[in-house]
C-alpha positions in Angstrom: 14.7 -35.6 7.4 13.3 -32.9 4.3 10.3 -30.6 5.3 7.1 -33.0 3.9 5.3 -29.4 3.4 7.3 -27.2 2.5 5.0 -24.9 1.3 3.4 -24.7 5.1 6.4 -24.0 6.2 7.1 -20.2 3.6 3.3 -19.8 5.3 4.0 -19.9 8.2 7.7 -17.4 7.7 5.2 -15.2 6.0 2.8 -14.9 8.3 5.2 -14.3 10.8 6.3 -10.7 9.7 5.9 -7.6 11.4 2.8 -5.7 9.7 3.6 -2.8 7.5 3.1 0.9 8.8 1.6 3.3 6.4 4.6 5.2 4.7 5.8 1.6 3.7 2.0 0.4 1.9 2.3 4.7 0.1 5.4 3.9 -1.0 4.3 0.4 -2.6 0.9 2.3 -4.6 3.1 5.0 -6.0 5.2 2.2 -7.3 2.2 0.6 -8.8 0.8 3.5 -10.5 4.0 4.5 -11.5 4.1 1.3 -13.5 0.6 1.2 -14.6 1.2 4.7 -15.8 4.0 3.1 -17.7 1.7 0.3 -19.4 -0.6 3.5 -20.3 1.1 5.0 -21.9 2.9 2.6 -24.1 1.1 -0.3 -24.7 -0.7 0.0 -28.1 -3.2 -3.2 -26.8 -7.1 -1.7 -26.3 -7.3 -4.3 -23.5 -3.9 -3.7 -21.4 -4.7 -0.2 -21.6 -8.3 -0.4 -20.3 -6.7 -2.4 -17.7 -3.8 0.3 -16.6 -7.0 2.6 -16.3 -8.2 0.6 -14.1 -5.8 0.3 -11.9 -4.9 3.4 -11.9 -8.2 4.5 -10.8 -8.1 1.8 -7.8 -4.3 2.6 -6.8 -4.8 6.1 -7.3 -8.5 6.0 -4.4 -6.6 4.0 -2.3 -4.0 6.3 -1.9 -5.4 9.1 -1.7 -7.8 7.7 1.7 -4.3 6.9 2.8 -2.8 9.7 2.7 -6.2 11.3 4.5 -6.0 8.8 8.0 -2.3 9.7 7.3 -3.3 13.7 7.8 -5.7 12.2 10.7 -2.9 10.3 12.4 -0.7 12.8 12.7 -3.6 15.7 13.7 -4.1 13.0 16.7 -1.0 12.7 17.8 -0.7 16.0 17.9 -4.1 16.8 20.0 -2.8 13.7 22.6 0.3 15.2 23.0 -1.3 19.4 23.6 -3.9 17.5 25.7 -0.5 15.5 27.8 0.9 19.1 28.1 -2.0 20.2 29.5 -2.0 21.4 33.4 
């Protein structure tokens, strides 16, 4: 018997995925920035240019925040390791 609701099955499969890590998100955002830059540089349409500018500004802001989070995580891990090694 065929699945009566294949859409629900696809959603359940997607939810079962493991959460991504910071480096994956950074890679995705960087790719999005590159694609938005390409649209910005090649578009003759004012509406697409404005949309690309908006996408770049939003993505760049998030990218910088994630870089800061990554740096803080690394620093915290170093402090935690130093505390474990302390007598």
